[in-house]
C-alpha positions as CSV (number, residue, x, y, z in Angstrom):
1,M,0.0,6.7,-11.3
2,G,1.5,9.4,-13.4
3,A,1.9,7.3,-16.5
4,D,-0.2,9.8,-18.4
5,L,2.3,12.6,-17.7
6,I,5.7,11.1,-17.1
7,D,7.6,9.3,-19.9
8,E,10.8,8.5,-18.2
9,G,12.2,6.5,-15.3
10,V,10.0,4.0,-13.6
11,L,6.9,5.3,-15.3
12,G,8.4,5.3,-18.8
13,E,7.2,1.9,-19.8
14,H,3.7,2.5,-18.4
15,H,3.6,5.8,-20.3
16,A,4.6,4.0,-23.6
17,T,1.9,1.4,-23.0
18,E,-0.8,4.0,-22.5
19,Q,0.3,5.8,-25.6
20,A,0.3,2.6,-27.7
21,V,-3.2,1.7,-26.4
22,L,-4.5,5.3,-27.2
23,A,-2.9,5.2,-30.7
24,S,-4.4,1.8,-31.5
25,G,-8.0,3.0,-31.0
26,I,-9.0,-0.1,-29.1
27,P,-11.5,0.4,-26.3
28,H,-9.7,0.9,-23.0
29,I,-10.0,1.8,-19.4
30,F,-6.8,2.8,-17.5
31,L,-6.6,1.9,-13.8
32,R,-3.6,3.8,-12.6
33,H,-2.5,2.3,-9.3
34,P,-0.4,4.0,-6.6
35,I,2.3,2.0,-5.0
36,Y,0.9,-0.9,-3.1
37,S,0.6,-0.6,0.7
38,D,2.3,-3.9,1.3
39,F,5.6,-2.5,0.2
40,F,5.5,-0.6,3.5
41,I,2.8,-2.3,5.6
42,N,4.1,-5.8,5.8
43,P,5.2,-8.4,8.4
44,G,8.6,-6.7,8.6
45,L,6.9,-4.0,10.7
46,Q,7.1,-6.5,13.6
47,A,10.9,-5.7,13.8
48,A,10.0,-2.0,14.3
49,I,7.7,-3.0,17.1
50,D,10.3,-5.2,18.7
51,A,12.9,-2.5,18.4
52,G,10.6,0.3,19.5
53,E,11.6,2.4,16.6
54,L,10.4,3.0,13.0
55,T,12.7,4.8,10.6
56,S,12.2,6.2,7.1
57,S,13.8,8.8,4.8
58,T,10.5,10.4,3.8
59,A,11.1,13.7,5.6
60,G,7.6,13.2,7.1
61,R,6.0,13.5,3.7
62,G,2.7,11.8,2.8
63,M,2.5,8.3,1.3
64,N,-0.3,7.6,-1.1
65,T,-0.7,3.8,-1.2
66,A,-3.6,1.4,-1.6
67,T,-4.1,-2.2,-0.6
68,R,-4.2,-4.8,-3.4
69,A,-7.7,-5.9,-2.1
70,D,-9.1,-2.4,-2.6
71,L,-7.6,-2.1,-6.0
72,A,-9.0,-5.5,-7.0
73,E,-12.4,-4.5,-5.8
74,A,-12.2,-1.3,-7.8
75,A,-11.2,-3.2,-10.9
76,A,-14.2,-5.6,-10.5
77,A,-16.4,-2.5,-10.2
78,V,-15.1,-1.1,-13.4
79,L,-15.3,-4.4,-15.3
80,T,-19.0,-4.8,-14.3
81,D,-19.9,-1.2,-15.0
82,A,-22.1,-0.4,-18.0
83,E,-20.2,2.9,-18.7
84,P,-18.5,3.0,-22.1
85,P,-14.7,2.6,-22.3
86,G,-12.3,5.5,-22.8
87,R,-11.8,6.4,-19.2
88,A,-8.9,6.6,-16.8
89,Y,-8.9,6.4,-13.1
90,N,-6.2,7.5,-10.7
91,L,-6.7,5.2,-7.7
92,T,-5.4,6.7,-4.5
93,G,-5.7,5.3,-1.1
94,C,-5.7,7.0,2.3
95,L,-2.7,9.4,2.6
96,W,-0.4,8.5,5.6
97,T,3.0,9.4,6.9
98,F,5.7,7.3,8.6
99,P,5.3,9.2,11.9
100,Q,1.6,8.3,11.7
101,L,2.5,4.6,11.0
102,A,4.7,4.6,14.2
103,A,1.8,5.9,16.2
104,V,-0.5,3.2,14.7
105,L,2.1,0.5,15.5
106,S,2.2,1.7,19.1
107,N,-1.6,1.6,19.4
108,V,-2.0,-1.7,17.7
109,S,0.8,-3.5,19.5
110,G,0.4,-1.8,22.9
111,R,4.2,-1.1,22.9
112,P,5.8,2.3,22.3
113,V,7.2,2.7,18.8
114,M,9.1,6.0,18.2
115,Y,9.7,7.5,14.8
116,R,13.1,8.5,13.6
117,E,14.1,10.1,10.3
118,S,17.0,8.3,8.7
119,D,19.7,9.9,6.5
120,G,19.8,7.3,3.7
121,D,17.4,5.5,1.5
122,E,17.1,1.8,1.8
123,G,15.0,-0.8,-0.1
124,I,12.3,0.6,-2.3
125,M,13.1,4.1,-1.0
126,Q,16.3,4.0,-3.1
127,V,14.1,4.2,-6.1
128,I,11.3,6.5,-4.9
129,G,12.8,8.4,-2.0
130,P,13.5,11.7,-3.8
131,M,10.0,11.7,-5.3
132,V,8.5,11.0,-1.8
133,R,10.5,13.8,-0.2
134,S,9.4,16.2,-2.9
135,G,5.7,15.5,-2.2
136,G,5.2,13.3,-5.3
137,F,3.3,10.7,-3.3
138,E,0.8,13.1,-1.9
139,F,-1.5,13.4,-4.9
140,Q,-5.0,12.4,-4.1
141,T,-8.3,11.8,-6.0
142,D,-11.6,10.3,-5.0
143,D,-11.6,7.8,-7.8
144,L,-10.9,4.7,-5.6
145,T,-13.5,5.8,-3.1
146,R,-16.1,6.3,-5.8
147,L,-15.4,2.9,-7.4
148,L,-15.5,1.1,-4.1
149,G,-18.6,2.9,-2.9
150,H,-16.8,3.3,0.5
151,P,-13.5,4.7,1.8
152,P,-10.4,2.7,1.0
153,T,-8.7,0.7,3.8
154,N,-7.1,3.1,6.3
155,L,-3.7,2.8,7.8
156,E,-4.8,1.3,11.1
157,D,-6.9,-1.4,9.4
158,A,-4.1,-2.2,7.0
159,V,-1.7,-2.6,9.9
160,I,-4.1,-4.8,11.9
161,A,-4.8,-7.0,8.9
162,T,-1.1,-7.4,8.3
163,L,0.1,-7.9,11.9
164,K,-2.8,-9.8,13.4
165,P,-2.0,-13.2,11.8
166,L,1.6,-12.7,12.8
167,S,0.7,-12.0,16.5
168,D,-1.7,-15.0,16.4
169,R,1.2,-17.2,15.5
170,R,3.7,-15.5,17.7
171,W,1.7,-15.3,20.9
172,S,-0.6,-18.3,20.8
173,A,0.2,-21.3,22.9
174,P,1.8,-24.2,21.0
175,A,-0.5,-27.1,20.1
176,P,-0.5,-29.9,22.6
177,P,1.7,-32.9,21.6
178,L,-0.1,-35.7,19.8
179,V,-0.7,-38.5,22.2
180,P,-1.2,-41.9,20.6
181,H,-4.7,-43.3,21.1
182,P,-4.7,-46.7,22.9
183,G,-4.7,-49.4,20.3
184,D,-3.0,-47.4,17.6
């Protein structure tokens, strides 16, 4: 996302690639992805549930992410479409905030998860934090929804899909021990 406009930083290489493709004259379709949801919505959220606290340095600003499954489905739709090349899509998922994520974690887990704004950037936020806090991740289009033919995966469904397998492993009873069969 933004590779058509920004020619420096993280997007610089993407911008150069788009410009090279455009200059070549080859048929093309650009699918500009937002950051993937699983950078933020991943099994590591279980730690926030266990601690009862989720932190971020986003200043409550919106996060435009999309699941890889939604983006793959959109790519398949584009590749099987009869429309001519020469198009670009800015694929944006459902906008969400970390305070909303804390509320979803509470609802999904049945345990209270409070949100707290942190002072410093950690992990991926060291790279994108200033852009998030300035609203740079709040840009929205309907391109992904149009290509999918339905709304993209929402925050609650993404959290459930991520944490459900984890809770199945964590809370299910252990398998009974193997008992040798008589005569084995």
